C-alpha positions in Angstrom: 102.4 125.7 107.8 105.7 124.4 109.2 106.7 120.7 109.4 106.4 120.4 113.3 103.0 122.3 113.4 101.8 120.1 110.5 103.0 116.9 112.6 101.1 117.9 115.6 98.0 118.7 113.5 98.3 115.2 111.9 98.7 113.6 115.4 95.8 115.4 116.8 93.7 114.4 113.7 94.8 110.7 114.0 94.2 110.4 117.6 90.6 112.0 117.4 89.4 109.0 115.2 87.2 106.8 117.0 88.4 103.4 116.4 85.0 101.8 116.2 84.6 103.8 112.8 87.8 102.1 111.4 87.7 98.6 110.1 90.7 97.3 111.8 91.4 94.0 113.5 91.3 94.1 117.1 94.8 92.6 117.3 96.0 95.9 115.8 94.1 98.1 118.0 92.5 96.2 121.1 89.6 98.2 122.5 90.7 100.1 125.8 87.6 98.6 127.6 88.2 95.0 126.3 90.4 94.0 129.4 93.4 93.3 127.2 96.7 94.7 128.5 96.7 98.5 127.9 99.1 99.4 125.2 100.9 102.4 127.0 101.9 100.6 130.1 103.1 97.6 127.9 105.1 99.9 125.7 106.8 101.7 128.8 107.6 98.5 130.5 109.2 97.1 127.6 111.3 100.1 126.8 112.5 100.2 130.4 113.4 96.6 130.1 115.5 97.4 127.1 117.0 100.3 128.8 118.0 98.1 131.8 119.4 95.4 129.5 121.5 98.1 127.4 122.7 99.6 130.8 124.5 96.3 131.5 126.6 96.4 128.4 130.3 97.0 128.6 132.4 99.3 126.6 135.3 97.9 124.4 137.4 98.9 127.4 135.3 96.6 129.7 133.6 99.6 131.5 130.0 99.2 132.5 127.8 101.7 130.6 125.3 102.0 133.4 121.9 103.6 133.0 121.0 106.6 130.9 121.2 109.7 133.1 117.8 110.4 134.8 116.4 107.0 134.0 116.0 106.1 137.9 114.2 109.5 138.7 112.1 109.5 135.5 110.7 105.6 135.7 107.9 106.6 138.0 107.0 109.5 135.7 106.7 107.1 132.7 105.1 104.4 134.3 102.4 106.3 136.2 101.8 108.6 133.1 101.1 105.3 130.9 98.7 104.0 133.6 97.0 107.5 133.5 96.6 107.4 129.9 95.4 103.7 129.9 92.8 104.6 132.7 91.5 107.6 131.0 91.1 105.6 127.7 89.3 102.8 129.6 87.0 105.3 131.2 86.3 107.2 128.0 86.0 104.0 126.1 88.5 105.3 123.4 91.8 104.5 122.0 94.0 105.5 119.2 95.6 104.3 116.2 98.5 106.3 117.1 101.4 104.4 118.6 104.9 104.8 119.5 106.5 104.9 116.2 104.9 108.4 115.3 107.9 110.5 114.7 109.3 112.8 112.0 111.4 110.1 110.4 108.2 108.3 109.6 106.2 111.0 108.0 106.0 112.0 104.4 106.0 115.8 104.0 105.7 118.0 100.9 108.8 120.3 100.6 106.6 122.7 98.8 103.6 122.9 101.0 105.6 122.1 104.2 102.9 119.7 105.5 102.6 116.3 106.2 101.1 114.3 103.3 101.3 110.8 105.0 
């Protein structure tokens, strides 16, 4: 199996584990029905604030860098999508241990089997 397919399979498997079956503190993965501020909207808002702050940076020549192209147009897509995911998790009473740091750089793969090992 290729590395990308293995990563998607790993993501699918991890996101299908019911949180109540794991012995993890609620501070790590609050219940989506607990009333806590939902994870995805919080992450999107945080990343958009970082993006806005970075857009105010100046180059060494003193020129404003400005927003990344498309940010203004995509902002509603990101915020509505995050709200939709949070609402879906709340309705279904499920959450996931998968978070924003799930990326190829953080996966350990076998060069022989071309599969994610951890």
